[in-house]
All heavy atoms as TSV, in Angstrom:
chain	resi	resn	atom	element	x	y	z
A	1	MET	N	N	0.826	-1.202	0.018
A	1	MET	CA	C	0.001	-0.004	0.002
A	1	MET	C	C	0.870	1.268	0.001
A	1	MET	O	O	0.528	2.250	-0.598
A	1	MET	CB	C	-0.924	-0.033	1.232
A	1	MET	CG	C	-1.970	0.990	1.199
A	1	MET	SD	S	-3.081	0.719	-0.187
A	1	MET	CE	C	-4.454	1.659	0.280
A	2	ARG	N	N	1.964	1.204	0.683
A	2	ARG	CA	C	2.846	2.374	0.752
A	2	ARG	C	C	3.421	2.718	-0.623
A	2	ARG	O	O	3.567	3.873	-0.961
A	2	ARG	CB	C	3.978	2.079	1.771
A	2	ARG	CG	C	4.855	3.246	2.039
A	2	ARG	CD	C	4.830	3.500	3.520
A	2	ARG	NE	N	5.837	4.469	3.867
A	2	ARG	CZ	C	5.563	5.727	4.189
A	2	ARG	NH1	N	4.303	6.123	4.164
A	2	ARG	NH2	N	6.492	6.570	4.508
A	3	ARG	N	N	3.743	1.695	-1.384
A	3	ARG	CA	C	4.289	1.896	-2.743
A	3	ARG	C	C	3.226	2.551	-3.620
A	3	ARG	O	O	3.523	3.451	-4.394
A	3	ARG	CB	C	4.728	0.563	-3.342
A	3	ARG	CG	C	5.338	0.705	-4.679
A	3	ARG	CD	C	5.789	-0.661	-5.147
A	3	ARG	NE	N	6.063	-0.647	-6.563
A	3	ARG	CZ	C	7.257	-0.558	-7.093
A	3	ARG	NH1	N	8.314	-0.467	-6.297
A	3	ARG	NH2	N	7.410	-0.568	-8.385
A	4	LEU	N	N	1.967	2.114	-3.481
A	4	LEU	CA	C	0.888	2.699	-4.284
A	4	LEU	C	C	0.694	4.190	-3.918
A	4	LEU	O	O	0.479	5.025	-4.781
A	4	LEU	CB	C	-0.390	1.941	-4.044
A	4	LEU	CG	C	-1.626	2.408	-4.808
A	4	LEU	CD1	C	-1.390	2.264	-6.327
A	4	LEU	CD2	C	-2.852	1.632	-4.388
A	5	ASP	N	N	0.831	4.522	-2.634
A	5	ASP	CA	C	0.725	5.917	-2.205
A	5	ASP	C	C	1.827	6.768	-2.842
A	5	ASP	O	O	1.563	7.910	-3.263
A	5	ASP	CB	C	0.823	6.026	-0.689
A	5	ASP	CG	C	-0.406	5.478	0.016
A	5	ASP	OD1	O	-1.457	5.321	-0.650
A	5	ASP	OD2	O	-0.301	5.195	1.240
A	6	LYS	N	N	3.013	6.252	-2.923
A	6	LYS	CA	C	4.136	6.990	-3.550
A	6	LYS	C	C	3.855	7.197	-5.039
A	6	LYS	O	O	4.146	8.270	-5.556
A	6	LYS	CB	C	5.449	6.263	-3.346
A	6	LYS	CG	C	5.996	6.373	-1.968
A	6	LYS	CD	C	7.360	5.720	-1.880
A	6	LYS	CE	C	7.936	5.855	-0.481
A	6	LYS	NZ	N	9.281	5.314	-0.399
A	7	ILE	N	N	3.324	6.199	-5.700
A	7	ILE	CA	C	3.026	6.330	-7.135
A	7	ILE	C	C	1.938	7.362	-7.355
A	7	ILE	O	O	2.067	8.222	-8.241
A	7	ILE	CB	C	2.606	4.942	-7.719
A	7	ILE	CG1	C	3.800	3.997	-7.720
A	7	ILE	CG2	C	2.044	5.114	-9.140
A	7	ILE	CD1	C	3.457	2.566	-8.073
A	8	VAL	N	N	0.893	7.329	-6.569
A	8	VAL	CA	C	-0.198	8.293	-6.713
A	8	VAL	C	C	0.327	9.712	-6.403
A	8	VAL	O	O	-0.007	10.681	-7.113
A	8	VAL	CB	C	-1.387	7.944	-5.801
A	8	VAL	CG1	C	-2.407	9.042	-5.709
A	8	VAL	CG2	C	-2.024	6.634	-6.252
A	9	ARG	N	N	1.128	9.854	-5.373
A	9	ARG	CA	C	1.692	11.149	-5.002
A	9	ARG	C	C	2.567	11.697	-6.154
A	9	ARG	O	O	2.526	12.884	-6.483
A	9	ARG	CB	C	2.502	11.078	-3.722
A	9	ARG	CG	C	3.016	12.433	-3.275
A	9	ARG	CD	C	3.803	12.354	-2.014
A	9	ARG	NE	N	2.964	11.831	-0.948
A	9	ARG	CZ	C	3.443	11.222	0.136
A	9	ARG	NH1	N	4.723	11.038	0.276
A	9	ARG	NH2	N	2.616	10.760	1.059
A	10	SER	N	N	3.341	10.837	-6.782
A	10	SER	CA	C	4.191	11.233	-7.862
A	10	SER	C	C	3.370	11.724	-9.070
A	10	SER	O	O	3.681	12.747	-9.683
A	10	SER	CB	C	5.113	10.122	-8.318
A	10	SER	OG	O	5.969	9.750	-7.288
A	11	ILE	N	N	2.303	11.010	-9.374
A	11	ILE	CA	C	1.439	11.401	-10.481
A	11	ILE	C	C	0.778	12.750	-10.183
A	11	ILE	O	O	0.716	13.604	-11.045
A	11	ILE	CB	C	0.388	10.298	-10.744
A	11	ILE	CG1	C	1.056	9.068	-11.314
A	11	ILE	CG2	C	-0.712	10.797	-11.681
A	11	ILE	CD1	C	0.160	7.856	-11.421
A	12	ILE	N	N	0.311	12.935	-8.971
A	12	ILE	CA	C	-0.351	14.190	-8.602
A	12	ILE	C	C	0.642	15.342	-8.682
A	12	ILE	O	O	0.309	16.413	-9.165
A	12	ILE	CB	C	-0.978	14.070	-7.202
A	12	ILE	CG1	C	-2.189	13.163	-7.243
A	12	ILE	CG2	C	-1.364	15.453	-6.673
A	12	ILE	CD1	C	-2.790	12.851	-5.908
A	13	LEU	N	N	1.886	15.128	-8.233
A	13	LEU	CA	C	2.898	16.191	-8.310
A	13	LEU	C	C	3.246	16.524	-9.751
A	13	LEU	O	O	3.427	17.701	-10.079
A	13	LEU	CB	C	4.149	15.785	-7.525
A	13	LEU	CG	C	4.004	15.873	-6.005
A	13	LEU	CD1	C	5.229	15.275	-5.337
A	13	LEU	CD2	C	3.727	17.291	-5.542
A	14	MET	N	N	3.307	15.514	-10.610
A	14	MET	CA	C	3.594	15.797	-12.033
A	14	MET	C	C	2.454	16.588	-12.648
A	14	MET	O	O	2.689	17.546	-13.424
A	14	MET	CB	C	3.831	14.506	-12.785
A	14	MET	CG	C	5.188	13.882	-12.505
A	14	MET	SD	S	5.568	12.504	-13.571
A	14	MET	CE	C	4.570	11.216	-12.867
A	15	LEU	N	N	1.217	16.222	-12.352
A	15	LEU	CA	C	0.072	16.953	-12.896
A	15	LEU	C	C	0.059	18.373	-12.360
A	15	LEU	O	O	-0.271	19.324	-13.104
A	15	LEU	CB	C	-1.242	16.232	-12.544
A	15	LEU	CG	C	-1.474	14.932	-13.269
A	15	LEU	CD1	C	-2.708	14.226	-12.726
A	15	LEU	CD2	C	-1.614	15.162	-14.767
A	16	LEU	N	N	0.362	18.563	-11.079
A	16	LEU	CA	C	0.410	19.912	-10.516
A	16	LEU	C	C	1.460	20.767	-11.206
A	16	LEU	O	O	1.191	21.913	-11.553
A	16	LEU	CB	C	0.708	19.841	-9.025
A	16	LEU	CG	C	0.882	21.149	-8.297
A	16	LEU	CD1	C	-0.422	21.919	-8.280
A	16	LEU	CD2	C	1.364	20.916	-6.881
A	17	GLY	N	N	2.636	20.194	-11.443
A	17	GLY	CA	C	3.666	20.922	-12.147
A	17	GLY	C	C	3.276	21.297	-13.559
A	17	GLY	O	O	3.509	22.405	-14.026
A	18	ALA	N	N	2.617	20.361	-14.244
A	18	ALA	CA	C	2.159	20.637	-15.631
A	18	ALA	C	C	1.123	21.754	-15.634
A	18	ALA	O	O	1.143	22.617	-16.522
A	18	ALA	CB	C	1.623	19.357	-16.257
A	19	MET	N	N	0.194	21.717	-14.691
A	19	MET	CA	C	-0.834	22.756	-14.643
A	19	MET	C	C	-0.238	24.125	-14.291
A	19	MET	O	O	-0.628	25.133	-14.886
A	19	MET	CB	C	-1.920	22.382	-13.618
A	19	MET	CG	C	-2.786	21.250	-14.115
A	19	MET	SD	S	-4.208	20.931	-13.066
A	19	MET	CE	C	-3.443	20.199	-11.650
A	20	ILE	N	N	0.680	24.167	-13.357
A	20	ILE	CA	C	1.310	25.449	-13.010
A	20	ILE	C	C	2.113	25.979	-14.193
A	20	ILE	O	O	2.061	27.175	-14.498
A	20	ILE	CB	C	2.227	25.293	-11.762
A	20	ILE	CG1	C	1.341	25.060	-10.540
A	20	ILE	CG2	C	3.094	26.510	-11.553
A	20	ILE	CD1	C	2.089	24.754	-9.297
A	21	TYR	N	N	2.845	25.088	-14.877
A	21	TYR	CA	C	3.607	25.505	-16.043
A	21	TYR	C	C	2.677	26.059	-17.131
A	21	TYR	O	O	2.949	27.109	-17.703
A	21	TYR	CB	C	4.391	24.311	-16.596
A	21	TYR	CG	C	5.137	24.601	-17.853
A	21	TYR	CD1	C	6.341	25.346	-17.825
A	21	TYR	CD2	C	4.691	24.185	-19.092
A	21	TYR	CE1	C	7.019	25.602	-18.961
A	21	TYR	CE2	C	5.374	24.462	-20.255
A	21	TYR	CZ	C	6.546	25.174	-20.195
A	21	TYR	OH	O	7.224	25.440	-21.346
A	22	GLY	N	N	1.559	25.403	-17.365
A	22	GLY	CA	C	0.613	25.859	-18.355
A	22	GLY	C	C	-0.011	27.196	-17.984
A	22	GLY	O	O	-0.183	28.079	-18.804
A	23	PHE	N	N	-0.335	27.372	-16.709
A	23	PHE	CA	C	-0.962	28.595	-16.266
A	23	PHE	C	C	0.035	29.779	-16.370
A	23	PHE	O	O	-0.321	30.863	-16.834
A	23	PHE	CB	C	-1.469	28.490	-14.830
A	23	PHE	CG	C	-2.160	29.726	-14.360
A	23	PHE	CD1	C	-3.457	29.967	-14.713
A	23	PHE	CD2	C	-1.500	30.647	-13.590
A	23	PHE	CE1	C	-4.098	31.111	-14.301
A	23	PHE	CE2	C	-2.130	31.809	-13.180
A	23	PHE	CZ	C	-3.446	32.041	-13.536
A	24	ILE	N	N	1.259	29.557	-15.976
A	24	ILE	CA	C	2.258	30.616	-16.036
A	24	ILE	C	C	2.538	30.973	-17.494
A	24	ILE	O	O	2.702	32.167	-17.832
A	24	ILE	CB	C	3.542	30.245	-15.258
A	24	ILE	CG1	C	3.218	30.238	-13.785
A	24	ILE	CG2	C	4.686	31.197	-15.569
A	24	ILE	CD1	C	4.362	29.765	-12.901
A	25	GLY	N	N	2.592	29.965	-18.368
A	25	GLY	CA	C	2.792	30.232	-19.818
A	25	GLY	C	C	1.667	31.041	-20.410
A	25	GLY	O	O	1.890	31.988	-21.160
A	26	ALA	N	N	0.410	30.684	-20.026
A	26	ALA	CA	C	-0.732	31.440	-20.518
A	26	ALA	C	C	-0.756	32.856	-19.961
A	26	ALA	O	O	-1.047	33.836	-20.650
A	26	ALA	CB	C	-2.029	30.716	-20.162
A	27	ALA	N	N	-0.380	33.021	-18.695
A	27	ALA	CA	C	-0.333	34.353	-18.066
A	27	ALA	C	C	0.730	35.191	-18.748
A	27	ALA	O	O	0.496	36.405	-18.991
A	27	ALA	CB	C	-0.064	34.246	-16.577
A	28	ALA	N	N	1.882	34.622	-19.070
A	28	ALA	CA	C	2.928	35.382	-19.738
A	28	ALA	C	C	2.510	35.792	-21.153
A	28	ALA	O	O	2.797	36.899	-21.603
A	28	ALA	CB	C	4.218	34.560	-19.805
A	29	GLU	N	N	1.768	34.922	-21.822
A	29	GLU	CA	C	1.301	35.241	-23.178
A	29	GLU	C	C	0.264	36.385	-23.114
A	29	GLU	O	O	0.372	37.330	-23.924
A	29	GLU	CB	C	0.668	34.015	-23.794
A	29	GLU	CG	C	0.186	34.187	-25.209
A	29	GLU	CD	C	-0.415	32.920	-25.767
A	29	GLU	OE1	O	-0.060	31.832	-25.311
A	29	GLU	OE2	O	-1.269	33.062	-26.646
A	30	VAL	N	N	-0.645	36.335	-22.192
A	30	VAL	CA	C	-1.621	37.407	-22.055
A	30	VAL	C	C	-0.975	38.719	-21.637
A	30	VAL	O	O	-1.282	39.794	-22.189
A	30	VAL	CB	C	-2.713	37.000	-21.038
A	30	VAL	CG1	C	-3.608	38.197	-20.665
A	30	VAL	CG2	C	-3.555	35.883	-21.577
A	31	TYR	N	N	-0.033	38.613	-20.692
A	31	TYR	CA	C	0.682	39.827	-20.255
A	31	TYR	C	C	1.463	40.473	-21.409
A	31	TYR	O	O	1.522	41.690	-21.514
A	31	TYR	CB	C	1.605	39.506	-19.079
A	31	TYR	CG	C	2.361	40.700	-18.581
A	31	TYR	CD1	C	1.721	41.725	-17.906
A	31	TYR	CD2	C	3.735	40.827	-18.783
A	31	TYR	CE1	C	2.396	42.841	-17.458
A	31	TYR	CE2	C	4.416	41.914	-18.323
A	31	TYR	CZ	C	3.740	42.915	-17.658
A	31	TYR	OH	O	4.451	44.017	-17.211
A	32	GLY	N	N	2.063	39.641	-22.246
A	32	GLY	CA	C	2.831	40.157	-23.388
A	32	GLY	C	C	1.970	40.846	-24.409
A	32	GLY	O	O	2.432	41.721	-25.136
A	33	SER	N	N	0.706	40.475	-24.493
A	33	SER	CA	C	-0.159	41.090	-25.511
A	33	SER	C	C	-0.832	42.372	-24.993
A	33	SER	O	O	-1.515	43.049	-25.770
A	33	SER	CB	C	-1.242	40.085	-25.933
A	33	SER	OG	O	-2.147	39.815	-24.872
A	34	ARG	N	N	-0.676	42.695	-23.733
A	34	ARG	CA	C	-1.264	43.906	-23.167
A	34	ARG	C	C	-0.389	45.113	-23.465
A	34	ARG	O	O	0.778	45.033	-23.753
A	34	ARG	CB	C	-1.441	43.756	-21.662
A	34	ARG	CG	C	-2.490	42.754	-21.325
A	34	ARG	CD	C	-3.054	43.063	-19.937
A	34	ARG	NE	N	-4.204	42.236	-19.721
A	34	ARG	CZ	C	-4.271	41.295	-18.813
A	34	ARG	NH1	N	-3.245	41.124	-17.995
A	34	ARG	NH2	N	-5.331	40.572	-18.660
A	35	SER	N	N	-1.033	46.277	-23.338
A	35	SER	CA	C	-0.286	47.505	-23.517
A	35	SER	C	C	0.661	47.712	-22.364
A	35	SER	O	O	0.533	47.088	-21.299
A	35	SER	CB	C	-1.250	48.697	-23.624
A	35	SER	OG	O	-1.998	48.816	-22.446
A	36	GLU	N	N	1.620	48.613	-22.494
A	36	GLU	CA	C	2.654	48.834	-21.520
A	36	GLU	C	C	2.070	49.308	-20.185
A	36	GLU	O	O	1.286	50.256	-20.135
A	36	GLU	CB	C	3.643	49.889	-22.039
A	36	GLU	CG	C	4.894	50.050	-21.223
A	36	GLU	CD	C	5.774	48.819	-21.256
A	36	GLU	OE1	O	5.784	48.098	-22.254
A	36	GLU	OE2	O	6.428	48.605	-20.233
A	37	GLY	N	N	2.442	48.658	-19.112
A	37	GLY	CA	C	2.060	49.097	-17.770
A	37	GLY	C	C	0.673	48.651	-17.326
A	37	GLY	O	O	0.186	49.059	-16.300
A	38	ASN	N	N	0.036	47.787	-18.106
A	38	ASN	CA	C	-1.334	47.334	-17.792
A	38	ASN	C	C	-1.250	45.939	-17.189
A	38	ASN	O	O	-1.065	44.962	-17.904
A	38	ASN	CB	C	-2.201	47.362	-19.039
A	38	ASN	CG	C	-3.656	47.092	-18.721
A	38	ASN	OD1	O	-4.026	47.004	-17.563
A	38	ASN	ND2	N	-4.454	46.935	-19.754
A	39	PHE	N	N	-1.401	45.830	-15.875
A	39	PHE	CA	C	-1.353	44.520	-15.206
A	39	PHE	C	C	-2.753	43.940	-15.133
A	39	PHE	O	O	-3.723	44.664	-14.984
A	39	PHE	CB	C	-0.786	44.662	-13.780
A	39	PHE	CG	C	0.652	45.075	-13.783
A	39	PHE	CD1	C	0.996	46.374	-13.440
A	39	PHE	CD2	C	1.618	44.193	-14.108
A	39	PHE	CE1	C	2.328	46.771	-13.435
A	39	PHE	CE2	C	2.960	44.561	-14.097
A	39	PHE	CZ	C	3.305	45.846	-13.761
A	40	GLY	N	N	-2.814	42.634	-15.166
A	40	GLY	CA	C	-4.077	41.942	-15.041
A	40	GLY	C	C	-4.171	41.128	-13.768
A	40	GLY	O	O	-3.243	41.156	-12.935
A	41	GLY	N	N	-5.211	40.384	-13.642
A	41	GLY	CA	C	-5.442	39.589	-12.425
A	41	GLY	C	C	-4.442	38.446	-12.271
A	41	GLY	O	O	-4.210	37.987	-11.149
A	42	GLU	N	N	-3.820	37.999	-13.373
A	42	GLU	CA	C	-2.876	36.871	-13.225
A	42	GLU	C	C	-1.663	37.257	-12.401
A	42	GLU	O	O	-1.006	36.394	-11.822
A	42	GLU	CB	C	-2.456	36.347	-14.588
A	42	GLU	CG	C	-1.676	37.284	-15.445
A	42	GLU	CD	C	-2.549	38.174	-16.313
A	42	GLU	OE1	O	-3.762	38.036	-16.301
A	42	GLU	OE2	O	-1.975	39.056	-16.960
A	43	VAL	N	N	-1.357	38.529	-12.302
A	43	VAL	CA	C	-0.228	38.980	-11.481
A	43	VAL	C	C	-0.508	38.666	-10.020
A	43	VAL	O	O	0.384	38.383	-9.253
A	43	VAL	CB	C	0.046	40.485	-11.689
A	43	VAL	CG1	C	1.097	41.000	-10.759
A	43	VAL	CG2	C	0.447	40.730	-13.137
A	44	LEU	N	N	-1.764	38.696	-9.626
A	44	LEU	CA	C	-2.150	38.398	-8.259
A	44	LEU	C	C	-2.362	36.921	-8.025
A	44	LEU	O	O	-2.149	36.415	-6.914
A	44	LEU	CB	C	-3.439	39.148	-7.882
A	44	LEU	CG	C	-3.360	40.680	-8.017
A	44	LEU	CD1	C	-4.711	41.304	-7.785
A	44	LEU	CD2	C	-2.345	41.240	-7.083
A	45	ILE	N	N	-2.774	36.198	-9.055
A	45	ILE	CA	C	-3.112	34.768	-8.890
A	45	ILE	C	C	-1.852	33.916	-8.749
A	45	ILE	O	O	-1.844	32.977	-7.965
A	45	ILE	CB	C	-3.947	34.293	-10.102
A	45	ILE	CG1	C	-5.284	35.021	-10.153
A	45	ILE	CG2	C	-4.140	32.797	-10.082
A	45	ILE	CD1	C	-6.166	34.778	-8.971
A	46	ILE	N	N	-0.779	34.237	-9.456
A	46	ILE	CA	C	0.451	33.410	-9.398
A	46	ILE	C	C	1.022	33.356	-7.987
A	46	ILE	O	O	1.303	32.262	-7.472
A	46	ILE	CB	C	1.446	33.864	-10.459
A	46	ILE	CG1	C	0.919	33.560	-11.853
A	46	ILE	CG2	C	2.800	33.184	-10.239
A	46	ILE	CD1	C	1.750	34.105	-12.979
A	47	PRO	N	N	1.178	34.489	-7.276
A	47	PRO	CA	C	1.664	34.379	-5.899
A	47	PRO	C	C	0.685	33.637	-4.979
A	47	PRO	O	O	1.086	32.934	-4.072
A	47	PRO	CB	C	1.833	35.845	-5.447
A	47	PRO	CG	C	1.927	36.628	-6.685
A	47	PRO	CD	C	1.155	35.885	-7.716
A	48	LEU	N	N	-0.612	33.810	-5.256
A	48	LEU	CA	C	-1.620	33.081	-4.465
A	48	LEU	C	C	-1.469	31.561	-4.666
A	48	LEU	O	O	-1.570	30.804	-3.693
A	48	LEU	CB	C	-3.029	33.554	-4.848
A	48	LEU	CG	C	-4.191	32.822	-4.146
A	48	LEU	CD1	C	-4.123	33.091	-2.645
A	48	LEU	CD2	C	-5.512	33.292	-4.718
A	49	MET	N	N	-1.246	31.138	-5.903
A	49	MET	CA	C	-1.055	29.723	-6.187
A	49	MET	C	C	0.187	29.199	-5.399
A	49	MET	O	O	0.097	28.138	-4.799
A	49	MET	CB	C	-0.850	29.472	-7.668
A	49	MET	CG	C	-2.116	29.578	-8.478
A	49	MET	SD	S	-1.838	29.453	-10.236
A	49	MET	CE	C	-0.754	28.099	-10.425
A	50	LEU	N	N	1.243	29.930	-5.431
A	50	LEU	CA	C	2.455	29.520	-4.722
A	50	LEU	C	C	2.196	29.479	-3.222
A	50	LEU	O	O	2.667	28.565	-2.534
A	50	LEU	CB	C	3.630	30.450	-5.060
A	50	LEU	CG	C	4.093	30.422	-6.514
A	50	LEU	CD1	C	5.155	31.480	-6.730
A	50	LEU	CD2	C	4.592	29.053	-6.882
A	51	GLY	N	N	1.456	30.426	-2.707
A	51	GLY	CA	C	1.135	30.450	-1.289
A	51	GLY	C	C	0.254	29.264	-0.890
A	51	GLY	O	O	0.445	28.686	0.172
A	52	LEU	N	N	-0.686	28.896	-1.745
A	52	LEU	CA	C	-1.527	27.757	-1.434
A	52	LEU	C	C	-0.740	26.444	-1.489
A	52	LEU	O	O	-0.976	25.549	-0.677
A	52	LEU	CB	C	-2.692	27.671	-2.435
A	52	LEU	CG	C	-3.789	28.733	-2.252
A	52	LEU	CD1	C	-4.787	28.651	-3.373
A	52	LEU	CD2	C	-4.478	28.529	-0.890
A	53	ILE	N	N	0.188	26.338	-2.400
A	53	ILE	CA	C	1.028	25.135	-2.459
A	53	ILE	C	C	1.908	25.048	-1.190
A	53	ILE	O	O	2.010	24.004	-0.560
A	53	ILE	CB	C	1.921	25.146	-3.722
A	53	ILE	CG1	C	1.010	24.959	-4.944
A	53	ILE	CG2	C	2.983	24.057	-3.657
A	53	ILE	CD1	C	1.721	25.208	-6.247
A	54	TRP	N	N	2.453	26.180	-0.803
A	54	TRP	CA	C	3.285	26.224	0.421
A	54	TRP	C	C	2.431	25.852	1.649
A	54	TRP	O	O	2.849	25.084	2.509
A	54	TRP	CB	C	3.898	27.592	0.593
A	54	TRP	CG	C	4.656	27.729	1.862
A	54	TRP	CD1	C	5.933	27.295	2.133
A	54	TRP	CD2	C	4.186	28.297	3.081
A	54	TRP	NE1	N	6.270	27.593	3.419
A	54	TRP	CE2	C	5.216	28.202	4.031
A	54	TRP	CE3	C	3.007	28.903	3.464
A	54	TRP	CZ2	C	5.098	28.673	5.333
A	54	TRP	CZ3	C	2.863	29.368	4.760
A	54	TRP	CH2	C	3.908	29.251	5.678
A	55	LEU	N	N	1.221	26.412	1.744
A	55	LEU	CA	C	0.339	26.123	2.865
A	55	LEU	C	C	-0.018	24.668	2.912
A	55	LEU	O	O	-0.020	24.039	3.984
A	55	LEU	CB	C	-0.937	26.996	2.780
A	55	LEU	CG	C	-1.978	26.777	3.891
A	55	LEU	CD1	C	-1.380	27.160	5.223
A	55	LEU	CD2	C	-3.217	27.563	3.587
A	56	GLY	N	N	-0.348	24.076	1.759
A	56	GLY	CA	C	-0.654	22.646	1.706
A	56	GLY	C	C	0.543	21.807	2.156
A	56	GLY	O	O	0.366	20.793	2.852
A	57	TRP	N	N	1.739	22.198	1.745
A	57	TRP	CA	C	2.920	21.463	2.135
A	57	TRP	C	C	3.124	21.536	3.639
A	57	TRP	O	O	3.487	20.561	4.279
A	57	TRP	CB	C	4.134	21.976	1.389
A	57	TRP	CG	C	5.388	21.220	1.717
A	57	TRP	CD1	C	6.374	21.597	2.541
A	57	TRP	CD2	C	5.717	19.903	1.281
A	57	TRP	NE1	N	7.348	20.631	2.618
A	57	TRP	CE2	C	6.943	19.587	1.833
A	57	TRP	CE3	C	5.092	18.993	0.422
A	57	TRP	CZ2	C	7.560	18.361	1.600
A	57	TRP	CZ3	C	5.740	17.801	0.191
A	57	TRP	CH2	C	6.940	17.490	0.771
A	58	GLN	N	N	2.923	22.726	4.211
A	58	GLN	CA	C	3.074	22.882	5.655
A	58	GLN	C	C	2.055	22.039	6.411
A	58	GLN	O	O	2.388	21.421	7.443
A	58	GLN	CB	C	2.973	24.363	6.059
A	58	GLN	CG	C	4.102	25.211	5.529
A	58	GLN	CD	C	5.434	24.808	6.072
A	58	GLN	OE1	O	5.604	24.516	7.239
A	58	GLN	NE2	N	6.424	24.777	5.220
A	59	MET	N	N	0.843	22.041	5.908
A	59	MET	CA	C	-0.200	21.230	6.565
A	59	MET	C	C	0.121	19.751	6.495
A	59	MET	O	O	-0.059	19.014	7.462
A	59	MET	CB	C	-1.573	21.532	5.942
A	59	MET	CG	C	-2.116	22.900	6.257
A	59	MET	SD	S	-3.590	23.331	5.374
A	59	MET	CE	C	-4.710	22.057	5.863
A	60	HIS	N	N	0.640	19.334	5.367
A	60	HIS	CA	C	1.009	17.931	5.206
A	60	HIS	C	C	2.181	17.556	6.108
A	60	HIS	O	O	2.190	16.506	6.700
A	60	HIS	CB	C	1.406	17.674	3.725
A	60	HIS	CG	C	2.069	16.352	3.520
A	60	HIS	ND1	N	1.368	15.182	3.568
A	60	HIS	CD2	C	3.344	16.029	3.308
A	60	HIS	CE1	C	2.188	14.184	3.349
A	60	HIS	NE2	N	3.428	14.685	3.186
A	61	LYS	N	N	3.145	18.455	6.209
A	61	LYS	CA	C	4.349	18.207	7.024
A	61	LYS	C	C	3.987	18.040	8.477
A	61	LYS	O	O	4.536	17.171	9.176
A	61	LYS	CB	C	5.337	19.346	6.810
A	61	LYS	CG	C	6.692	19.103	7.464
A	61	LYS	CD	C	7.748	20.084	7.045
A	61	LYS	CE	C	7.455	21.462	7.510
A	61	LYS	NZ	N	8.544	22.375	7.309
A	62	TYR	N	N	3.086	18.855	8.999
A	62	TYR	CA	C	2.762	18.798	10.402
A	62	TYR	C	C	1.652	17.801	10.753
A	62	TYR	O	O	1.432	17.500	11.907
A	62	TYR	CB	C	2.385	20.186	10.913
A	62	TYR	CG	C	3.581	21.112	10.967
A	62	TYR	CD1	C	3.603	22.265	10.191
A	62	TYR	CD2	C	4.654	20.842	11.782
A	62	TYR	CE1	C	4.714	23.113	10.199
A	62	TYR	CE2	C	5.742	21.665	11.820
A	62	TYR	CZ	C	5.790	22.812	11.025
A	62	TYR	OH	O	6.875	23.617	11.075
A	63	SER	N	N	0.964	17.264	9.734
A	63	SER	CA	C	-0.084	16.311	10.014
A	63	SER	C	C	0.458	14.875	10.124
A	63	SER	O	O	-0.221	14.027	10.674
A	63	SER	CB	C	-1.176	16.346	8.912
A	63	SER	OG	O	-0.619	15.869	7.698
A	64	THR	N	N	1.684	14.647	9.621
A	64	THR	CA	C	2.221	13.282	9.687
A	64	THR	C	C	3.320	13.163	10.703
A	64	THR	O	O	3.843	14.043	11.222
A	64	THR	CB	C	2.794	12.834	8.311
A	64	THR	OG1	O	3.721	13.761	7.875
A	64	THR	CG2	C	1.661	12.666	7.346
């Protein structure tokens, strides 16, 4: 069972990385198409995503 948990965790981490990479790529593309000095909501969402990942990691670390 422990081996299965590691496999599932690895798959979830790979999917998380792929989604973050895709979101940051899309945010950079949208930001590049905007006029100079015009920030959008993705500037606020990216740090929030990183904060949520950090919070989840801290909760996981202290729950086991």
